[in-house]
N, C-alpha and C positions, 0 to 999 in steps of 0.2 A: 432566500437561500445562501450561504457562505461558502466560500472558496478557499482551500486550500492547495499546498504543494506539492504533488507527491515526486522524490526526484531522489537518484544514486550516483554514486561515480559507476560511470558507463565506461566501457572500455572495450575497442574495439580490435584495434590494432597492439600489437606488439610495439611499433613507434609511438605509441602514448605516454607520455610521462604520467607515472599513477601522482605525484606530488599538485600536478598541474591541474588534473583533473576535480585532484581534489577540492585544487583554490577556486573551481572553476563551479562547483557543487556550490560552495562557500557562497558567491557571488551573486547566484541565482536566489538561495533563500533571503542574504541582504536583500536582494528587491522587493522578495514577497512581503520581508517584515515590512519595508519601509512603504511598499503600495497597500497596508491593510490588510493582507489576505489574513484569514485566520486562524490557520493553523500549515505546518512544514512537517511532511511523511517522511519515513526512511523505513527500509524493513532490513532483514536479515537474511542474506546470503552465506556459503560458503565454496569457495576453490572455483568460483566463477566467475571470469573477470567479466562478464555480461553487466553485469548488476554488482557491484562491489559492495559491500555492510556485512561482514562477519557480526560486527554488534551493534547494533544500532543506538543503541544508549549513551556509546560512546559517542556516534555524531552530534545527537543533541544535549549531551554535557557539553562537548565544542560550543555548538550553537546557542544554547543558555547565554553566552557569555559575548556573543555576537550578533544576538538580537535582543528587541528593546519588548515585545508584545504579540506575538506570535505564540499560538500554540504549540508542543512539539508531540510528535507520536511518532509512536511504532505503528509502522505497517509492512509486516505484523513480525512479532519475536516469533519464529517459530518453535511449540508448546512442545516436541518431544526434544528440544534439542538443551532442554532446560530443569532442573531439580525446581518445584514451588518453594523452597528456603530462600533459595541459588537467584530466584527473578524477582521474589518480594522484595526482597531485603537492595537486590540493585535497583528495582525500579522507586524503590521509596528514596532510594540515595539519588536518583536524578532528580528526582520528584523535589528534593528538598533544594539543591545545586542550583533547579532551574525556577525555582520562588515559586515553586506549586502550579507549575507550567506544562504538566506531563499528562499524554495523553496513552493509555497502553492500549495496543491493538497487540491479541494473539490469533493467530492461524495452526491450522494443523502442519501446512509446508506443500509444495505441489511439487518439485524436481525429486524424479527416482535419483537422479546424481547426487542429491547428498544426501539421501535417506541412506544409499548405499555404505556415505563414507562416514556417516555419523553413528548411526542406529542400523547397521547392516542386520537384513532380514525383513526389519518393518516395514509394513506397507497404508495405504492412503486410509486404511480401516484404526490399525494400530495407532495411526497418529492422531485421527479423529480423537480416538478413545481416550488419550496422553489430555489434547486440550480439554476435553469435556472435563475430567478428573485437573487437569490442573487449577482452572480457575476457580471452582471454588477455593479449593484450596489456599490461593492468595491469598485473596478475601477475607480468609479465616487467620490469615496469619499473621496479616494484616491488623485482626484484633487483639488477636496475643493470645498464648497459650492454648495452642490447638495441636494438637497427636491425629494422626494423618495414618491409617492403614488402608489402601489400595488396591488396584488392579498393577498399577505399577508402580507404584511409592509408597514405602511408610518408615514414619519417624515418629518418636516423641514428643509429648508439648514442646511446642518451642512458638518463641513470636517474634516475628519480621525484626529486624534490627539492621539499620534503622524502623521507626515507622512514617511514612509518607507523611511530608507534609497539607496536601491535600485530605480531607478525612470525611470519611473511611477510608479513602483511598482514591489516587487517579480514576477517571473514566476509564472503565475497560470495553475494547470494540472485540466485535467476534468478525472476522473474513468468514461471510456466510456465504453458499450457493444451494444447496437441497434442502427441500423444506424443515429438515430436522434439526439443521446446523440454526437454521430462522428458531425455531421455536426454543430448542437450546437458548439461544445468545436472549429471547427476551424473556424466557422463563427467569434471567439468571441476571433480570436487568440490568445485561449489556448491549448497548451501542452496536451497531451494524455497518462492516463496510460490504458494499458489491462492486462487482467489474461485472462488465457483460464480454468484457476482451477485445474479441476480434467481432464481436455480433453487433446485430443491429438495435432497433429501439424498440423493438418486439422483445427484448429481450431484457432492455430496461423496467417494461412494463410487467414483463413477466418476476422479475424480482420483487418488484416493489407487493407487488398480488401474492408471494412468499411471505413479504414481510407483514403484509395487512392484516393474512390470515391466521399468522404467528402470534400477532396483537390482539387480533381475535375471538382469540384460543386463551391467552391470559387477562381477561380483562381486569383482574385484580393487580397486573404487575402496572405503574406511570408507563405508556409508552415511550420509548428508547426512541434514538437519533440515528437516523440512519445517512449514511454517504453513498454516494455512486463515484466511486474510480474510473477513470476515462484517458485515454488517449486524447490530443487537443492541439488543436495547431491554430493560432489568430494569424492569417495573412493578409498580406498587403494588397495584392491582388488576386484572381483567378489562378492566374501560369502560378504564380508561388504556393496557394490550395495544391494546384495538381504536383508542385515539385512535392510539399511535404507528403502527400497521399503514396508516391512514390517512396520516400523513404519513413517512412513509417508501416509500409506493405515491408518491405525487407528486413526493419526491424521484427515481423511478427513471423519470419519467415523464419528467422535464427532464434527466437522465442519458441515456437512450435517443435524448432530440430533439438535446442536445450530439455525440450518437457520429455520429445521420445525417447532420449538419453542411448541412441544409438551409431551418434556421430564422435570418430574422434577426438578428442581432448589431451593439448598439448600446453604445456604453462598457461595453462585456465581460460585457453581460449581457443570456443568451436576448431573444427577443421570451417575451411571456409565455404561456404555456397556458392555456386557457379550462377552465374547470371542465368543459363537454361533452367535451370532447379528452381529457381527465384521464377522465374515467369512460367512455369509449370505448378507449382505451386496450386492443388485441385481447389481451396478455397481464399487463400489468399491473393490479393491481384490491387494494382493499385485502384480499381475502380470500385471496390467493396471496401478501402480504407477512407474513401471519399466517399462513400456514401454511408458509412456507417459510424467512426470517430465523431470529434467534434471539429470537424476541419471545414475553413472559410471564412469569409471577409467578417468584420465584427458583426454587423446585420444579421448573419445565417448563423452565425456564433450563437448573437442573444434570442436571435427564435427558436435552435434548439434546447438552449438551456432552460430556457422559458417554460418550456416544455417539461423539463424537469423538474422544475421549481412546480408545476401543474399537479405533477403525481404523489408529490408530498416529499420528494429528495430536503433534507435538512442542508447537505454537503456536499458541494462540484469538487472532488481532488483532481487536481490537472497535473496527471502524470507524464510529466516532460521528458525521460526514459525515449528515444527513439531512434538512434541511431545519426542524429542530425550533429551540426557543426554548432561548435558552443555561440557563436555570434547570432544561428537562425533559431535555436530554444532561446535567446535573452531578447529577441526582436519578439518574438511572437509572446511569450510571458510579458512584457513593457505593454503590448496590445492589449492584453485581454484586461492589464490590470489600468490601462488608459483609457479604453474604447470598450470593454466590455462591462466590467465590473458596477461600475458608475449604474447600468440601468437597474442593478438592484438593490440598491443601497436603500 
């Protein structure tokens, strides 16, 4: 099983300097590259300081000049915010600049906050339809002389300019949860990204079952790769692990608040949650985070990840956005590289 880093600029206070946050993100990426991790992933979000990532391809092009070996992935671009011609060309250019290291992850998106600002009136169903139309169109544009007449886009014969360095194109990943998304990804020769979010390992098993069912339904398609993304913290002690569980619990309470889109937002920051609101959340708690996320000293982390490897996961992506201090993120990442990854060499 390969290891990758999933990271954004993460701003939780107006006092945090955005340039400093970017420099810290770059340092984490350099540690991942120097430490032998397989890939770095960063996503797309708009108007949200929670995860600052207005165009992941910009970040990846910069990382291409600051790293040597890691694959560079969008985790993910949000399909309804892109025109197929534009995404095909910009991804191809990023692939050329990165010397063929691009991995293109695509999703329908998750936040109503973003939908209502970029594509007013769109819902998750419409976003999923756009994703299913976008991906085959991108592949065809990389081949060239492709005309499209779909439900969401129409254009005459066009060729991606430029064409990507990797042929026939960078690997495409689909963020999948429901069985139909797994089936679409496999049928279209795409790899699959999954995340159990706050749920436990029963969801990790269920997501693999959905993927395996999609593969079984398409025996003529070579089995794609599947990556599991989840929060992790490699601790130096049990007390350190308990602190991480408290921090990740707070992160998920804010994640849930952004997702519900009911709280006021000013200057890109959501209205602060009180300690009482965090303590009263119906299913997020430090105890649940300690049980469900990959949190613990190295031996415990290795044991959990070995069970993921045994299920058939090809890649574990270490979601480092947690609201923790930069120093704590960096220490955990270094312990992952030094004390955990060698067990999977």
